[in-house]
C-alpha positions in Angstrom: -2.8 -16.5 -10.4 -2.1 -17.3 -6.5 -1.5 -20.8 -7.3 2.0 -19.3 -9.1 3.3 -18.4 -5.7 2.9 -21.5 -4.1 6.6 -22.4 -3.4 6.5 -18.8 -1.2 4.6 -19.1 2.3 1.5 -17.1 2.1 -1.3 -16.3 5.0 -4.5 -16.8 2.9 -6.3 -17.3 6.3 -6.5 -13.4 6.4 -6.9 -10.2 4.5 -4.3 -7.9 5.4 -4.8 -4.4 3.5 -8.6 -3.5 4.0 -9.4 0.4 3.8 -11.9 2.0 4.9 -14.5 5.4 4.2 -11.9 7.7 6.3 -9.5 7.4 3.5 -12.0 8.3 0.9 -11.8 5.9 -1.7 -13.6 2.9 0.1 -17.1 2.6 1.5 -18.9 1.1 4.0 -18.2 1.1 8.4 -15.6 -1.0 9.5 -18.1 -3.1 11.1 -19.4 -4.3 7.6 -15.6 -6.0 6.7 -15.2 -7.1 10.5 -18.6 -8.8 9.9 -17.9 -10.1 5.9 -14.8 -11.4 7.0 -16.7 -13.6 9.5 -19.2 -14.6 6.9 -15.9 -15.9 4.4 -14.6 -17.7 7.6 -11.0 -16.0 7.5 -8.9 -16.0 10.9 -7.8 -12.6 11.0 -7.9 -9.4 9.2 -6.2 -6.1 9.2 -7.5 -2.8 8.2 -4.3 -0.7 7.0 -5.3 3.0 6.4 -3.3 5.4 4.3 -0.6 8.0 5.9 0.7 10.7 3.7 2.6 13.9 4.5 3.9 16.4 2.3 1.7 16.2 -0.4 1.0 18.4 -3.2 -2.3 16.9 -4.7 -6.0 18.0 -4.4 -7.8 15.0 -3.2 -7.7 13.9 0.6 -7.0 9.9 0.1 -5.4 9.7 3.5 -6.3 10.2 7.2 -5.3 13.1 9.6 -4.6 12.4 12.9 -8.4 13.3 14.2 -9.0 10.6 11.7 -6.7 8.1 12.8 -8.2 9.1 16.5 -11.5 7.9 14.8 -9.9 5.0 13.4 -8.4 3.4 16.9 -11.6 4.4 18.9 -13.7 2.1 16.7 -10.9 -0.4 15.7 -10.9 -0.8 19.4 -14.4 -1.5 20.1 -14.5 -3.9 17.1 -11.5 -5.9 18.5 -13.4 -6.4 21.7 -17.1 -6.7 20.5 -15.9 -9.6 18.3 -12.6 -10.9 20.3 -12.6 -15.0 20.0 -14.6 -14.8 16.4 -11.4 -12.9 14.6 -8.5 -10.9 15.2 -8.5 -7.1 13.8 -5.7 -5.5 13.6 -5.2 -1.8 13.6 -2.4 -1.1 10.8 -1.1 1.7 8.5 -0.2 2.3 5.0 2.5 4.6 4.7 3.3 6.2 1.8 6.4 7.2 1.0 7.3 11.0 0.2 11.1 11.4 0.7 10.6 15.1 0.6 8.8 14.4 4.1 10.3 11.4 5.6 11.0 13.0 9.3 7.2 13.9 9.2 6.4 10.4 8.5 8.7 9.0 10.8 7.2 11.2 13.9 3.4 10.5 12.6 4.3 7.0 12.8 5.0 7.8 16.4 1.8 8.8 17.3 -0.4 5.6 17.3 0.5 1.9 18.1 -0.2 0.3 14.6 0.1 -2.9 15.0 1.3 -3.7 11.1 2.8 -0.9 9.0 3.0 -1.6 4.9 5.0 0.6 2.6 3.8 2.0 -0.8 4.9 4.7 -2.7 1.8 6.3 -4.6 2.9 8.9 -6.0 5.4 11.0 -8.4 6.7 14.2 -8.1 7.3 16.0 -11.0 9.2 19.4 -9.6 5.6 21.1 -9.1 3.1 18.4 -7.9 2.3 14.9 -7.2 0.9 12.9 -9.9 -0.9 9.9 -8.3 0.4 6.6 -9.8 -2.5 4.3 -8.9 -5.4 7.0 -10.3 -7.6 6.3 -13.1 -7.9 9.9 -13.9 -6.9 10.7 -17.5 -5.5 14.0 -16.2 -2.6 12.1 -14.2 -1.9 9.1 -16.6 -1.5 11.7 -19.2 1.1 14.0 -17.4 2.6 10.6 -16.2 3.1 9.4 -20.0 4.8 12.6 -21.4 7.0 12.2 -18.4 7.7 8.6 -19.9 7.4 5.3 -18.5 11.0 4.3 -18.4 11.4 7.1 -16.3 8.4 7.2 -14.0 9.0 3.2 -13.0 13.0 3.9 -12.5 11.7 6.8 -9.7 9.6 4.7 -8.6 11.7 1.3 -8.0 14.3 3.9 -6.8 11.6 5.3 -4.4 10.9 2.3 -2.8 14.2 0.8 -2.1 15.1 4.4 -0.1 11.9 3.7 1.4 12.9 0.4 3.1 15.9 1.8 4.0 14.2 4.7 6.0 10.8 3.6 6.9 10.6 0.6 9.6 7.9 -1.8 8.4 6.6 -5.3 7.5 5.7 -5.7 4.3 5.9 -3.7 0.8 2.6 -3.3 -0.8 1.8 -4.0 -4.3 4.8 -4.3 -6.1 4.2 -3.1 -9.6 1.1 -1.6 -8.9 2.7 1.5 -10.8 2.1 -0.1 -13.8 -1.6 -0.4 -14.0 -2.8 2.4 -16.1 0.6 3.7 -17.7 0.4 2.6 -21.6 3.6 1.0 -23.5 5.1 -0.2 -20.2 8.1 -2.7 -20.0 10.5 -3.5 -17.5 13.7 -2.8 -18.7 17.2 -4.4 -18.0 17.9 -1.6 -15.4 14.3 -1.8 -13.7 14.7 -5.8 -13.1 18.3 -4.3 -11.6 16.5 -2.1 -9.3 14.0 -4.7 -8.4 16.6 -7.2 -7.3 18.3 -4.4 -5.4 15.2 -3.9 -3.7 14.1 -7.5 -2.6 17.5 -8.1 -1.5 17.5 -5.4 0.9 13.4 -6.6 2.1 15.3 -9.6 2.8 18.4 -8.2 4.8 15.6 -6.3 6.8 13.2 -9.0 6.9 10.6 -7.3 4.9 7.3 -9.6 3.5 6.3 -9.1 0.1 2.5 -8.4 -0.3 0.7 -10.2 -2.6 -2.0 -7.7 -3.5 -5.5 -9.1 -5.3 -6.6 -5.6 -6.5 -4.8 -6.5 -9.3 -7.3 -9.1 -10.6 -9.6 -5.8 -11.2 -7.3 -4.5 -13.8 -5.6 -7.5 -15.4 -5.9 -11.1 -14.7 -2.8 -11.5 -12.4 -2.5 -10.0 -8.8 0.1 -7.7 -7.9 2.9 -8.1 -8.2 3.0 -10.3 -11.0 4.7 -13.4 -10.8 7.1 -12.7 -13.2 
């Protein structure tokens, strides 16, 4: 429950992790989300569209520069239309890929993102990028074959590396890589990695996102309080 985070400063007046159909895993128009947010009494909202670079992956679930242009054009129109009713921010969710760090940094400079979330959605197995958050059995089986402990260790190491390199405001869905893998358990090593990551975030002023999409998979947000 969100009440488990009551000792921490949570902003419950806005939704700051909203995707659009431009990334091919959401639906509806951007304006639909703005109207829904106003109807729910939210004071602010942030579209957080996907930026990924250098992936060997068969599906396009991130925005190209051309699509980011469309995103900003429509987002700017909505900011003006709904000014005074809700604050609409145009942000980005940066997917970390150590093999494309320079490209990611260059792409971040192309647009005036008002908010930057940081994530790691893929595990590179030496041949292709496996989607850690995918429910496709092919990816679940491939990750399980690599070993859950190994995948999680690489995941937390990647997040730490990403926080050191990418200028960002928050880290998204800390334990979402636990979503579909069977027989998941956090080892002492994983706990040490998480502690190291959180210390780095504190030093850099990076917030930890509480992402309620976890409720669709388990009765807890990302991350779980534990």
